[in-house]
C-alpha positions in Angstrom: 193.4 -204.6 182.5 192.4 -205.0 178.9 188.9 -205.3 178.3 187.6 -207.2 175.1 184.2 -207.6 173.6 183.4 -211.0 172.5 182.2 -211.4 168.7 179.3 -213.2 170.1 178.7 -210.7 172.8 180.0 -210.2 176.4 182.9 -208.8 177.7 186.2 -210.5 179.2 189.6 -209.2 180.6 193.0 -210.1 180.0 196.2 -208.8 181.7 198.1 -208.6 178.2 197.2 -206.9 175.0 196.0 -209.9 172.7 197.2 -210.1 169.2 194.5 -210.5 166.3 194.9 -214.4 166.2 194.0 -214.6 169.6 191.1 -212.5 168.7 190.1 -214.2 165.3 187.3 -217.0 165.3 188.2 -219.8 162.6 184.6 -221.1 162.9 182.7 -217.8 161.8 185.4 -215.5 160.5 184.4 -212.8 162.9 186.8 -211.5 165.9 186.6 -210.1 169.2 187.8 -206.4 169.5 189.6 -204.3 172.3 187.4 -202.1 174.2 190.2 -200.5 176.1 192.8 -200.9 178.7 191.7 -199.8 182.4 193.6 -199.4 185.3 190.5 -199.2 187.6 187.0 -200.4 187.9 185.7 -196.7 187.7 187.0 -195.9 184.6 185.8 -199.1 183.0 182.6 -199.1 184.6 181.9 -195.6 183.2 182.9 -196.6 179.7 181.0 -199.7 179.6 177.6 -198.1 180.9 177.6 -194.9 179.1 174.3 -194.3 177.3 176.2 -192.4 174.4 179.2 -194.8 174.1 179.8 -197.6 171.6 179.6 -200.2 174.3 176.6 -199.9 176.5 176.0 -202.8 179.3 174.1 -202.7 182.4 175.5 -201.7 185.7 174.4 -205.2 187.0 176.2 -206.7 184.3 179.4 -205.1 184.6 179.8 -205.4 188.3 178.9 -209.1 187.8 181.7 -209.9 185.2 184.4 -207.2 186.5 183.4 -206.6 190.4 185.6 -209.6 191.4 188.4 -209.1 189.3 189.0 -205.5 190.2 187.9 -205.9 194.1 189.0 -209.0 195.0 188.4 -209.2 198.8 185.7 -206.4 198.8 183.2 -208.3 196.5 181.3 -211.6 196.8 178.5 -212.6 194.3 176.0 -214.8 196.2 173.9 -216.9 193.5 170.3 -218.1 193.9 171.5 -221.2 195.6 173.6 -219.9 198.0 171.2 -217.4 199.1 168.2 -219.6 200.1 168.5 -223.2 198.7 165.9 -222.4 196.1 166.1 -220.7 192.7 163.2 -218.2 193.4 165.4 -215.9 195.5 167.3 -213.3 193.4 171.0 -212.9 192.8 173.0 -210.7 195.2 176.4 -208.8 195.1 177.8 -207.9 198.3 180.4 -205.1 198.0 182.3 -204.4 201.4 184.5 -201.5 202.7 185.7 -200.6 205.6 182.8 -201.6 207.9 180.0 -201.0 205.4 178.3 -203.5 203.0 176.3 -202.5 200.1 174.0 -205.2 199.0 173.2 -205.0 195.2 170.0 -207.1 193.9 169.8 -208.3 190.2 165.8 -207.1 190.9 166.7 -203.6 191.1 166.6 -201.2 188.2 169.9 -199.8 186.4 169.3 -196.6 188.3 169.4 -197.9 191.7 172.1 -200.4 190.8 174.3 -197.4 189.3 173.6 -195.3 192.6 175.1 -197.9 194.8 178.1 -198.7 192.6 178.9 -195.2 192.6 178.3 -195.2 196.5 180.8 -198.0 197.0 183.4 -196.4 194.5 183.4 -193.1 196.6 184.0 -195.2 199.8 186.4 -197.4 198.0 188.6 -194.9 196.4 188.9 -193.2 199.8 191.1 -196.3 201.0 192.7 -197.5 197.7 
């Protein structure tokens, strides 16, 4: 999975490497750029949340943007409306592996989210 950083922000995946024509924005003259090619979520996650790396994203953002792509049936994003029918409830991501569910809430701090993602990855890697 190739991951790109958009020239206006955000990350997005591609199954193939994109050429410079695809990355160039004619409206503003800027371009998106390749972050890297990753075979698994763990490598992509570690690159994207690295405090010393060139691409610093929060653990929540990376999981929200890439979790479904890498984990498919083991991932479910619940938006505010799905959870309670009102918009005061925070977003949640539920990761399932074997018979365990790990619930990650958007109100958690980066360290809490990071610890839960690492817990999930340790369980997920044992069945992959």
